[in-house]
C-alpha positions in Angstrom: -25.3 72.1 131.7 -28.3 73.1 129.4 -31.0 74.9 131.2 -34.4 73.2 131.5 -36.5 76.0 130.0 -39.9 76.3 128.3 -41.8 74.4 130.9 -42.9 77.0 133.4 -46.7 76.9 133.2 -48.6 74.1 131.5 -51.6 71.8 131.7 -52.2 68.1 131.5 -54.3 66.7 128.7 -55.8 63.9 130.9 -58.7 61.7 129.7 -57.7 62.0 126.0 -55.4 59.0 125.2 -55.1 58.0 128.8 -57.6 57.1 131.2 -60.3 57.1 128.6 -62.7 54.7 129.9 -62.7 52.5 126.8 -60.7 52.4 123.5 -62.8 54.4 121.2 -61.5 56.2 118.2 -64.4 58.7 118.1 -63.4 59.8 121.6 -59.7 60.1 120.6 -60.6 62.2 117.5 -62.8 64.7 119.4 -61.9 65.0 123.0 -58.8 67.2 122.3 -58.5 69.0 118.9 -56.1 71.6 117.6 -58.5 74.3 118.9 -57.9 73.2 122.4 -54.1 73.5 121.9 -54.6 77.0 120.4 -56.8 77.9 123.5 -54.1 76.7 125.9 -51.5 78.8 124.1 -53.8 81.8 124.1 -53.9 81.6 128.0 -50.2 82.3 128.0 -49.0 78.7 128.9 -45.8 77.4 127.4 -46.4 73.6 127.2 -48.7 70.8 127.7 -48.2 67.4 129.4 -49.7 64.5 127.3 -50.5 61.4 129.2 -50.8 58.3 127.0 -51.6 54.7 127.7 -49.6 52.0 125.9 -52.7 50.2 124.4 -53.2 53.3 122.1 -49.9 52.2 120.5 -49.5 48.4 121.2 -51.9 45.5 121.8 -51.0 42.8 124.4 -51.8 40.0 121.9 -49.3 41.4 119.4 -46.4 42.9 121.6 -43.7 45.0 119.9 -46.0 45.8 116.9 -47.2 49.3 117.0 -50.5 50.7 115.7 -50.2 53.6 113.1 -53.6 54.8 114.3 -52.2 55.5 117.7 -49.2 57.2 116.4 -51.6 59.5 114.5 -52.8 60.9 117.8 -49.3 61.6 119.3 -48.2 63.0 115.9 -51.2 65.4 115.8 -50.5 66.7 119.2 -46.8 67.3 118.3 -48.0 69.1 115.1 -50.5 71.2 116.9 -48.0 72.2 119.6 -45.5 73.2 117.0 -48.1 75.4 115.3 -49.0 76.9 118.6 -45.5 77.3 119.9 -46.1 75.0 122.9 -43.5 72.5 124.2 -44.6 69.1 125.1 -44.0 66.3 127.6 -44.9 62.9 126.4 -45.9 61.0 129.7 -46.4 57.3 129.6 -49.3 57.1 132.0 -50.0 53.2 131.7 -47.1 50.9 130.7 -47.2 47.2 129.7 -47.5 45.5 133.1 -48.1 48.7 135.0 -50.7 51.4 136.0 -50.8 53.4 139.1 -54.5 52.4 139.6 -54.0 48.6 139.3 -51.3 48.1 142.0 -52.3 44.6 142.8 -52.2 43.4 139.2 -49.0 45.0 138.1 -46.3 42.7 136.7 -43.8 45.1 135.2 -41.1 44.4 137.7 -41.4 40.8 137.7 -41.9 40.1 134.0 -38.8 40.4 131.8 -40.8 40.7 128.5 -43.0 43.5 130.0 -39.7 45.4 130.9 -38.4 44.8 127.3 -41.7 46.1 125.8 -41.3 49.1 128.1 -37.8 49.8 126.9 -38.5 49.2 123.2 -41.6 51.4 123.3 -39.5 54.3 124.5 -36.8 53.5 121.9 -39.5 53.6 119.2 -40.8 57.0 120.5 -37.3 58.4 120.8 -36.6 57.3 117.2 -39.9 58.7 115.8 -39.4 62.1 117.4 -35.7 62.5 117.3 -35.7 65.1 114.6 -38.6 67.1 115.8 -36.9 70.1 117.2 -39.1 73.1 116.5 -40.4 72.7 120.0 -39.0 70.9 123.0 -40.4 67.3 123.4 -39.6 65.7 126.8 -39.9 62.0 127.3 -41.5 61.1 130.7 -40.7 57.5 131.5 -43.7 56.6 133.7 -46.4 58.1 135.7 -46.7 57.6 139.4 -44.6 54.6 140.4 -45.7 52.7 143.5 -43.4 50.0 144.9 -42.3 48.8 148.3 -38.7 49.8 147.3 -37.4 52.2 144.7 -34.5 50.0 143.6 -36.4 48.0 140.8 -37.8 51.2 139.2 -34.3 52.9 139.4 -32.8 50.0 137.7 -35.4 49.9 134.9 -35.3 53.7 134.5 -31.6 53.7 134.1 -31.6 50.9 131.5 -34.3 52.7 129.6 -32.3 56.0 129.6 -29.2 54.2 128.4 -31.2 52.8 125.4 -32.8 56.1 124.5 -29.4 57.8 124.7 -28.2 55.4 121.9 -30.9 57.0 119.7 -31.1 60.6 120.9 -28.2 61.8 123.0 -29.6 65.2 124.1 -33.3 64.7 124.4 -34.7 65.7 127.8 -35.9 62.7 129.8 -38.1 63.1 132.8 -37.8 60.7 135.7 -40.0 60.7 138.8 -39.9 58.9 142.2 -41.9 56.3 144.2 -45.3 56.5 146.0 -47.2 58.4 143.2 -44.3 60.7 142.4 -44.3 62.1 146.0 -42.0 65.0 146.8 -40.9 63.0 149.8 -39.5 60.3 147.5 -37.2 62.5 145.5 -34.4 61.6 147.8 -34.8 57.8 146.8 -34.3 58.4 143.0 -31.0 57.1 141.9 -29.7 60.2 140.0 -28.3 59.8 136.5 -25.0 61.3 135.4 -26.6 63.0 132.4 -27.1 66.8 131.7 -30.5 66.2 130.0 -32.5 64.6 132.8 -35.2 66.5 134.6 -36.7 65.1 137.8 -40.4 65.4 138.6 -42.9 65.1 141.4 -46.7 65.5 141.9 -48.5 67.5 144.6 -52.0 67.2 146.0 -51.7 68.3 149.6 -53.7 68.6 151.8 -55.7 65.7 150.4 -58.8 66.4 152.5 -59.2 69.5 150.5 -57.8 68.7 147.1 -59.6 65.3 147.0 -62.7 66.2 149.2 -65.6 63.7 148.6 -63.5 62.0 145.8 -65.1 58.6 145.0 -61.8 56.9 144.6 -60.5 57.9 148.1 -62.6 55.8 150.6 -62.1 57.8 153.7 -63.0 61.2 151.9 -65.9 59.6 150.2 -67.3 58.4 153.5 -66.5 61.7 155.3 -68.5 63.5 152.5 -67.7 67.1 153.7 -67.4 70.3 151.8 -64.0 71.3 153.0 -62.6 74.9 152.7 -59.1 76.1 152.2 -57.5 77.4 154.3 -59.4 76.1 157.2 -60.2 73.0 159.2 -61.6 69.7 157.9 -65.1 69.8 159.3 -66.7 67.0 161.4 -63.6 64.7 161.7 -64.1 63.9 165.4 -67.7 62.9 165.1 -67.1 60.9 161.9 -64.3 58.8 163.4 -66.5 58.1 166.4 -68.9 56.4 163.9 -66.2 55.1 161.5 -63.1 54.2 163.6 -61.6 52.2 160.7 -60.5 55.5 159.2 -58.8 56.8 162.2 -55.2 56.4 160.9 -56.1 58.3 157.7 -57.9 61.2 159.3 -57.3 61.6 163.0 -54.5 64.2 162.6 -57.0 66.4 160.9 -59.0 66.9 164.1 -56.7 69.6 165.2 -54.4 70.4 162.2 -55.3 73.4 159.9 -55.1 73.2 156.2 -53.1 76.2 155.3 -50.1 77.5 153.5 -47.7 76.4 156.3 -48.9 72.7 155.8 -48.4 73.1 152.0 -44.9 74.6 152.6 -44.0 71.6 154.9 -45.0 69.1 152.2 -43.2 71.0 149.5 -40.0 71.2 151.6 -38.5 67.8 150.2 -38.6 69.4 146.7 -36.9 72.5 147.8 -34.3 70.5 149.6 -33.8 68.4 146.4 -33.0 71.6 144.4 -30.7 73.1 147.1 -28.8 69.8 147.5 -28.4 68.7 144.0 -28.6 72.0 141.9 -30.7 69.9 139.3 -33.8 70.9 137.5 -37.2 69.9 139.1 -40.7 69.9 137.7 -44.1 69.4 139.1 -46.0 67.3 136.7 -49.4 67.3 138.4 -51.1 69.6 140.9 -54.7 70.5 141.5 -57.8 70.6 143.5 -61.1 68.8 142.7 -63.5 70.7 140.7 -66.5 70.4 143.0 -64.6 72.1 145.8 -65.9 75.7 146.4 -64.4 77.9 143.7 -63.2 80.5 146.3 -61.2 77.7 148.2 -60.0 76.3 144.9 -58.6 79.7 143.8 -56.9 80.2 147.3 -55.1 76.9 147.1 -53.9 77.3 143.5 -52.9 80.8 144.1 -50.7 79.8 147.1 -49.3 76.7 145.6 -48.4 78.3 142.3 -46.7 81.2 144.2 -44.6 78.7 146.0 -43.5 77.0 142.9 -42.8 80.2 141.1 -40.7 81.3 144.2 -38.6 78.2 143.8 -38.4 78.4 140.0 -40.2 75.0 139.7 -42.1 74.5 136.4 -45.5 72.8 136.5 -48.5 71.4 134.8 -52.0 71.6 136.5 -54.3 68.6 136.4 -56.2 68.8 134.2 -57.5 70.6 131.1 -60.9 69.1 130.6 -63.1 67.0 132.8 -61.2 64.3 134.9 -62.7 65.7 138.1 -60.2 68.6 138.0 -61.4 70.6 135.1 -60.3 73.9 133.9 -62.8 73.5 131.1 -66.1 71.6 131.4 -67.2 69.0 128.9 -69.2 71.7 126.9 -66.1 73.8 126.4 -67.0 76.4 129.0 -64.2 77.6 131.2 -64.7 76.7 134.9 -63.1 79.9 136.1 -61.3 82.7 134.2 -59.5 83.6 137.4 -58.3 80.0 138.0 -57.0 79.9 134.4 -55.1 83.1 135.0 -53.5 81.7 138.2 -52.3 78.5 136.7 -51.1 80.1 133.5 -48.9 82.7 135.2 -45.2 82.4 134.0 
């Protein structure tokens, strides 16, 4: 089997052509440029993960018709990566009928046309980049699946892989599991008999540290605590006395320390997957919110990256610019040179 190499240390390009707020060509042309790709290469990273949303390429009112303007942004990133010597993961972050942040509205698994749009979009991407081989381009089928059961996603993923294989027999394809690509869900992925599949997971444990005061996590927004790592979550007992509706989410943190032992426990399913299958595994997202104290942010990244390197798991930190997890601020200033050094380590 070919080895999955060239994806040891990378960064996500979140917020560019995915999660961009509103469809805006001025934003698309300026948020990430060739200079950013060159900067990432200068850090010593070997790849980027490019999240993209389907509306960049296809409108709902004209399904199966693709927009050349959208291809231009993907093509530019491929060109820039080739020039900088970086490999690339194309991550479909939002698909027709599915996004990880609209769970109550998703229709991908009940709508046959949405599924065909999903598959044909990947066929078109595979065809467009089938001859681009100066750097490795990996096709990541879908970001952060969430379903009551993994079977519908396994079925759609397998059908999509089969259709891609008719176009590009040896392209690496990336396939993640349920519940936001949780490591604990790797066991529920239906493995494919294919030597060019790489499996993926995301990692943000412990959440009270990595997502402290995050506006999109109700219990942590309400708790509103500056939380150190390693250490205890401050004020949990008193908070739950006043806000008992969050007991199920937070009670365990009254007595449980956030430390490397907890991180190892949550990473163990990924280690088990490697040991049991012998297959390549990749961590497509990890990180700690950028308003956490920098000393704690450094501690967490240093420990987690060390564990991934110990188990030979490649990774891409979330995220390069802004997106609440910045390595680089909006003005281009580096958040922390030491943090960049940690996450860039091969």
